[in-house]
C-alpha positions in Angstrom: -45.0 104.3 -4.1 -44.9 107.2 -2.0 -44.6 110.4 -3.5 -41.6 112.0 -2.7 -42.2 114.7 1.0 -44.0 118.4 0.3 -40.5 121.1 0.6 -39.6 123.9 -0.9 -36.7 125.1 0.4 -35.7 127.9 -2.1 -37.4 130.9 -0.3 -35.7 130.2 3.1 -32.4 129.6 1.2 -32.8 133.5 -0.1 -33.3 134.4 3.3 -30.7 133.2 5.1 -28.6 133.5 2.4 -28.4 137.0 2.8 -27.5 136.9 6.4 -25.0 134.4 6.3 -23.0 136.0 3.4 -22.9 139.0 6.0 -21.5 137.0 8.4 -19.1 135.7 6.5 -17.8 139.2 5.3 -17.6 140.1 8.5 -14.1 140.0 9.5 -12.9 138.3 12.9 -14.5 134.9 15.0 -17.3 136.9 15.8 -19.1 136.8 13.2 -19.9 133.2 10.9 -17.2 131.5 11.9 -19.1 132.1 16.1 -22.2 130.6 14.5 -20.6 127.6 14.2 -17.7 128.0 15.8 -17.3 124.2 18.1 -15.7 123.2 20.8 -12.3 122.4 19.4 -11.3 126.2 18.7 -8.6 127.2 21.5 -8.9 130.5 22.8 -5.1 131.8 22.6 -4.7 135.1 24.3 -5.5 138.4 24.1 -4.0 140.9 22.3 -4.8 144.9 21.6 -7.7 145.9 19.5 -6.5 147.1 16.2 -9.3 149.5 14.0 -9.3 147.0 11.0 -10.0 144.0 13.4 -14.0 143.4 13.7 -14.8 145.7 17.1 -17.6 142.5 18.0 -14.0 140.9 19.8 -14.1 143.4 21.8 -13.4 141.5 25.3 -14.8 144.4 27.5 -14.3 142.6 30.7 -11.1 142.4 30.0 -9.6 145.5 27.9 -11.7 147.7 31.7 -9.3 145.4 34.1 -6.0 146.3 31.9 -7.2 149.7 30.3 -6.6 149.0 27.0 -9.2 147.3 24.0 -8.3 143.8 24.3 -9.8 141.2 21.5 -9.6 137.4 22.0 -7.2 135.4 19.8 -7.6 132.3 18.9 -5.2 129.3 17.9 -6.4 128.5 14.4 -9.1 129.5 11.8 -10.0 125.4 12.0 -12.5 124.3 8.7 -15.5 124.2 10.0 -18.0 120.5 9.9 -22.2 120.7 11.2 -24.0 117.4 11.5 -27.5 116.9 11.9 -29.0 114.6 13.4 -32.6 114.0 12.5 -35.8 111.6 13.9 -37.8 110.1 11.1 -39.8 108.1 13.8 -43.5 107.8 13.0 -44.4 110.8 15.2 -42.9 113.6 12.4 -44.9 112.3 10.0 -48.0 114.6 11.2 -49.2 117.7 10.7 -52.3 119.7 11.0 -50.8 122.7 9.1 -49.6 122.9 5.6 -46.3 120.7 6.5 -45.8 117.9 8.4 -43.2 118.0 11.0 -41.0 115.7 8.7 -41.1 118.3 6.0 -40.5 121.4 7.7 -37.5 120.0 9.2 -36.4 118.6 6.0 -36.4 122.2 4.6 -35.1 123.6 7.7 -32.2 121.1 7.3 -31.8 122.2 4.1 -32.2 125.4 4.1 -29.3 126.0 6.8 -27.2 122.7 5.1 -26.4 125.1 1.4 -25.8 128.3 3.4 -23.7 126.8 4.9 -22.2 124.6 2.1 -22.2 127.9 0.0 -19.7 129.4 2.5 -16.7 126.4 1.9 -17.6 124.3 5.4 -18.5 120.9 5.6 -21.9 118.8 5.9 -23.5 115.5 6.5 -26.7 113.9 8.8 -27.6 111.0 10.0 -31.1 110.5 9.7 -32.7 107.9 12.8 -35.6 106.1 14.2 -34.9 103.5 16.9 -31.9 102.7 14.4 -29.9 104.7 11.4 -32.0 104.8 8.2 -28.8 107.4 6.5 -25.6 107.9 7.2 -23.8 110.8 5.3 -20.3 111.6 6.4 -19.4 115.2 6.1 -17.6 116.8 2.7 -17.9 120.0 0.9 -20.1 121.3 -2.6 -22.9 121.4 -4.7 -22.8 118.0 -4.9 -23.0 117.1 -1.0 -26.2 119.3 -0.9 -28.2 116.8 -3.8 -26.8 113.9 -1.8 -28.5 115.1 1.3 -31.6 116.5 -0.3 -32.3 113.9 -2.2 -32.4 111.6 1.2 -34.2 114.3 3.1 -37.1 114.2 0.5 -37.3 110.5 0.2 -40.2 109.1 2.2 -39.3 105.5 2.3 -37.0 106.5 4.3 -39.0 108.0 7.7 -41.6 106.1 9.8 -40.5 103.9 12.8 -39.9 104.2 16.3 -37.8 106.3 18.1 -34.6 105.2 20.1 -31.5 108.0 20.4 -28.9 105.9 22.0 -28.2 104.0 18.6 -27.3 108.0 16.7 -25.6 109.2 19.7 -23.7 105.8 19.6 -22.4 107.1 16.2 -21.5 110.4 16.7 -19.6 109.7 19.6 -17.2 107.0 17.9 -17.0 108.5 14.7 -17.4 112.0 14.3 -14.5 114.7 15.4 -14.3 116.8 18.3 -14.6 120.1 16.8 -18.1 118.6 14.8 -20.7 120.8 15.6 -23.7 119.1 15.8 -27.3 120.0 14.8 -30.6 117.5 16.8 -33.6 118.3 14.9 -36.7 116.7 16.6 -40.0 117.0 18.4 -38.7 114.8 21.1 -41.9 113.0 21.4 -40.3 109.4 21.8 -37.7 111.0 23.8 -37.3 109.4 27.8 -36.0 109.3 30.9 -33.7 106.3 29.6 -32.2 108.5 26.9 -30.9 111.5 29.2 -27.5 109.6 29.7 -26.7 109.5 26.2 -28.0 113.0 24.9 -25.4 114.1 27.7 -22.7 112.2 26.4 -23.0 114.5 22.9 -23.3 117.6 24.7 -20.7 117.0 26.9 -18.3 116.0 23.8 -19.9 118.7 20.8 -21.1 121.8 20.9 -24.6 121.0 20.1 -27.5 122.4 19.4 -31.0 121.5 20.1 -33.7 121.8 17.0 -37.2 121.2 18.4 -39.7 121.1 15.8 -43.7 120.7 16.6 -47.5 121.0 15.2 -49.2 123.3 17.2 -51.6 119.9 17.6 -48.6 118.7 19.3 -48.9 121.7 21.8 -52.5 122.0 22.4 -55.7 120.4 22.0 -59.0 121.8 19.9 -61.7 122.4 23.1 -64.8 122.4 20.3 -64.9 119.2 19.4 -66.8 116.2 20.6 -64.9 113.1 21.4 -61.9 112.1 19.2 -60.2 108.9 17.8 -56.1 109.2 18.4 -53.6 107.4 18.0 -49.6 106.3 19.1 -47.7 107.3 16.6 -44.9 104.3 17.9 -47.2 101.1 18.7 -50.2 102.1 16.4 -52.6 101.9 19.5 -56.2 103.3 19.5 -57.6 105.8 22.1 -60.6 107.3 22.2 -60.2 110.8 23.9 -62.8 114.0 24.6 -60.1 117.0 23.8 -62.2 119.3 26.0 -62.2 117.2 29.6 -57.9 116.9 28.9 -57.2 119.8 27.6 -55.6 122.1 30.4 -53.5 118.9 32.3 -52.5 117.8 28.7 -50.9 121.5 27.8 -50.2 121.4 31.6 -48.1 118.2 30.7 -46.8 119.5 27.1 -45.0 122.5 28.6 -43.3 120.5 31.5 -41.8 118.1 29.0 -40.7 121.3 26.6 -38.5 122.7 29.1 -37.2 119.6 30.8 -36.1 119.1 26.5 -35.2 122.8 26.8 -33.2 122.1 30.0 -31.1 119.0 29.5 -29.4 121.2 26.9 -29.0 124.5 28.6 -27.4 121.9 31.6 -24.3 121.0 29.3 -24.4 125.0 27.5 -25.9 123.7 24.7 -28.4 125.7 22.4 -32.0 125.4 22.2 -34.6 126.4 20.3 -38.2 125.8 20.1 -39.7 125.6 16.4 -43.9 125.1 15.4 -44.6 124.4 11.9 -47.3 127.5 11.4 -44.4 129.7 11.4 -41.4 130.1 9.5 -38.8 129.0 11.1 -36.6 132.1 9.8 -36.3 134.2 11.7 -36.0 132.8 14.7 -33.0 131.0 13.3 -31.4 134.3 12.3 -31.5 135.3 16.6 -29.7 132.1 17.6 -27.3 132.9 15.5 -26.9 136.1 16.4 -26.6 134.6 20.3 -23.7 132.5 19.7 -21.7 134.9 18.1 -22.2 136.7 20.9 -21.1 134.2 23.5 -18.5 133.2 22.0 -17.2 137.1 21.8 
């Protein structure tokens, strides 16, 4: 029987919890709700700024035109639904650091889910390879958190090839348009044939792409001789000499990472590259701040 994944979410939860609670205590949509705003929150009108309002909600361009401080007012404060799409294909079961990519991703998703659920909002997820291997519809509460974690650490749900199409079809047909969709993947198996499916998702939902990569995904060692590598999807072996192809390999990886990033940014979605040798906490917090500012 396979062992559970090596996942320790407590330290990350504690760090994220402090910041998330601070955002929740801040008044107005310029704080927590702006981090997970979604596309379903409609701008209603401007109104004069009141000293009890959150100053981050001031629209400075509109204020200059009107010669008075104005803030944006939205149609309603809606419930927040966040849905994770988690790549559990074979390429995620790899690591040259203490954490495999799927272990790092599990800690990331569990930590974010805890913060969102702790704020009283809903979280769900779909784990996929070339099909959906597990789907959990958005819900609230502590029970939902334990359900998510129990599946995230289940090693039997990992492995297999990669196809984004089926999971994209699922979210397009079953999730509300106001849902925030967060895709967690190394995007190693992503190719031109899948671009249109990603574009369907990013055009309908407020989407965040979190690319999780191992340092060895991005660079090759130059102090070894010939080594045998294995394709994670076909299981075919290939004999290479890293020092001879290192420069070409790294150029191609940078090109591919930029290509994926540009696909997200083209439709005004967010994108973040994370590596398993560094904590995700600070980059995630920086992304939160950028998103809160973006919707002011």
